[in-house]
N, C-alpha and C positions, 0 to 999 in steps of 0.2 A: 633776188637780184633782177633788175629790169634793165635791158639794153635797148636803147632807141637809136636807130641809124637811118638817115635819109640817103638813099642811093644817089651817087653822083651823076652828073649830066651825061657822062660818056659810058654809063653802065649799059651792058648788053643784056637785053631781056632774057630771062630764064625762069624756071619754076622755083618755088620756095624750096623744094627738096634739093635741087641742084645748088641753089644759093647756100644753103646750110652745109651741105656735104662737101662741095668742091671749092667754093669761094671762101667760106668761113671755117672749114675744117671742124665743124661741130661733131663730137664723137657719136658713134652709132647709138649708144645707150641714151645719150642726152637727146638726140633727135627723136628717139622713140617716145620719151617722156613729153617732149614738146608737142608731138603729134596727138598722143592720146589725151593730154590735158587741154588741148586746143589753146596752147600758150604762144601761138604765133599770130600776130595781127598785122594787117597791111592797111595803112591809112585809117586806123581806128577800128577795123572790123576783123574778127577772127576768120582765118582762111584755111582751106585744106592745103596739103603739101603739093598738089598739082597746080595750084594757082600761079599764074604768071606775074612776075614782078618786073618793073621797068624803072628807068631813071626818074628820080623825083619822088618815088614812093617812100613813105616812112614805114620802116619795119620795126616792130616792137617784139622783143623776145622776153618772156618771163620765166626765170629759172627758180627752182626751189632749193632748199638747203642741201639736199644730198646729191644734186646733179653734178657738181664738181667737188672732188675731194682733195684738191691741191692744198698742201699745208700752208698755213699763214705764219709769217714771221712774228717773233715776240716784239712788243713795243719797247724801243730803246729810249735813249735820252734825246729830247728835242734840241736840235742845234740848227743854226742858220745853214741853209743849203743853197748852192749855186744852181738854180734851175734854168736850163737853156730852152726847154719847150715843155709845155704841159697842156693836155686836154683831159676829157673825162675817161679816156681809154689808156693813155700811155704818158710817160714822163721821161725826159732826158735831162741828165744832170752832169755837172763837172765834179767828178770824184777827186777829193784830195789824195795826195800820196800818203802812204803810211797807214791806211785803214783797209781791212779786208772787205771785199764786196759783199759776202754773205757768210752766215755761220756754217761751221762744219759740224758742230754739236748742237743739240736741241736747246741747251741752256745758255748758249752764247747770246749776249745782248749788246756787244760793243762794235758791231759791224755797220757798214754803210746801209745795208738793208734794214737793220733795226732802227737807225736814225730816220730813214725814209718812212718806215712804218709809223713812227711817232708824228711825223709831219702830216701823214695822210689820215691818221686816226680821227681827227675832228671832222673830216669829210666823209667818215664811214667808208673809207676805201683802204685797200691793202696792196702792197707792192709784191710783184712776182718777178723772179730773176729770168731775164732773157739771155744774157751773156754776162761775162765777168771780166774784170780787170785784175791783174796781179795786185797784191797789197801795196807794192812799191810804186805802181804805175798810177798816174793821175789822168784825168781827162773825161771825155764823153762816154757816157754809159746810159743805156736805155732799160727801163723797167716797164712791165705791164702793170696796169692798175686794176685789172680784173682777170679771172681765169679764162674768160671767153676769148680775149684777144691773144692770150699767151701762146697757143700753138700756131696762130697766124704769124706772129712776130718770129717765132722759132723757125718756121718754114722759110720766112723771108731771109733770115740769117743764113740758113743752110743753102739757099739758092742764090746767094750773093745779091739779094735785093736790098740789103743794108750794107753800105760800104763804110769802112772805117779807115782813117788815115792818121798816122802817127808822126811825131817828131822824136828824134833820138840824137844823142851826142855820143860819139864813139871814139875809142882810142885809135890813134894813128892817122896817117894820111891816106885818103881814098882818091885815086886818080879817075876812076870811072865816073861818068856823069849819071848814067843809068844802068842798072843791071838787075837781073832776077836771080834769086837764090832758090833753087829747087832741090831740097834735100829732105829725106824722110826723117821723122822725129819719133823716138820711142822713149820709154822710161829708163832711168839710170838703174843699173843692177843693184847698187848698194845704198843709194840715197834717194828715198821716195820723193824728196822735194824737187829733185832735178830731172831734166830731160836731156837726151843726148841724140846726136845724129846716128841713126840706125837704118842704113839703106836696105837691109834685108827684112827686118821685122817691124820697122817703124811705119807710121802713117805718112802719106804724102803731105808735104808742107811746101807752100809756095809764097815767097815774100818778094815784093817789088820794091826796089830801092832807088831813090833819086838824091843825088848830092845837092846840098844847099850851099855850104861853104866850108873852107878849111881854115883853121886858126893856127898859124905857124908858131905862135908863142906857146900855146898849150899843147900843140901837136894833137889836136882833136878835130874830128870832122863832124859837121852837122848834116844829118840826112833826114829825108822824108821816107816813110815806109807805108806801104799799103798791103793788106792781106788778101790773098786769094783763097787761103784756107785759114782755119782758126784753131791751131793746135796750142796746147798749153806751152807758154814761154817761147812761142814760135820766133818772134823777132829777136829775142835775147839769145836763143840758141843759134839761130842762123848767123847773126852778126858775129858772135863769138867764134863760130866755126870757120869764119873767114879771116880770123885774126884781128877783128875789130870789135871787141866786147863793148857793151854799153857802159859808159862811165858810171861808177858807183854801183855796179851790179853785185849784190851780196852773194849770189850763187855762181856767177860765171866770170866775175872779175873781183874776187874777194879781198884783194890787197888794197882796195880803195875804200873810202868812207864818204858818207853824205847820201843824199837822196838819189835813187835811180833816175838817170836822165832819159826817161821814156815817158811820153805824154800823148794820149789819144786826143789830138787837137781838133779833129773834124769827124762828123758823122752825117750820113746822107741816106734818106729813105723816102719813099712815096707812101703816104698814110694809107693803110689798107681799106679804110672805110670812106674817106673823103677824097682820095686821090690828090691830096695836097702835097706839094713837094716840101720836104723838111730838110733844111741844111743848117746845121748848127756848128759853131766853133767854140771850143773851150779856151778862152783867153785868160791870161796873157800868153800861156805856152812857155816853151823853153827859150825862145829868142824872138 
């Protein structure tokens, strides 16, 4: 695998060693192999790790088969995909409702990851999971296209450099225009599929809510949600705990039927290699 990156105009000069370790999070073992094999070149020439790199330099990293051991997804059935952004390093798509993000068992082949693997196979590329959406949730989701960028995107997610915004339709009338739900979330004691509010043992979860409109006929409120943390079922559990479960939620509003009315409508990030601002929306959304 060969990775070629031209450093952006606002790049701050540093050594190859610092670039690989601090900027690009290349694991220590992989950095060792790159160094002893002399598999780092700058502007076409192999360089030592103390060599300074600057804006405009072209960096080429050459990896060998055992450098990264990240498992690859099985090839699924090729289907049309709604691609919102794609380059050689990452891809952002609009996931339909009703399909799992990734397999939980090695032999599963009917997930969104498997479908994406079928799309990328002719390009000799493979997808890697950065984050997930619940099976019932639709909308923006980002995947890495090589194991090199995967830890970078994962760190960006952890440090809130990837922002995700959702639409939801909930039961009942909400009078507040904006508010924040700050409640810890933990596992349900008897149902492994569910999560519950658990202020003592749960992990901190913060969801910001903004009212869009209220429909007096259906007695439902449309809201926008943004995540400050990324707990499993966070938006669903938080809204249900406030007495406003998401419409058609099979776990937290089980008396209803139809698709879960939760949609990841917008995703925003700065590309870690090009510094390009990427803002995508998964249309048409819920309204």
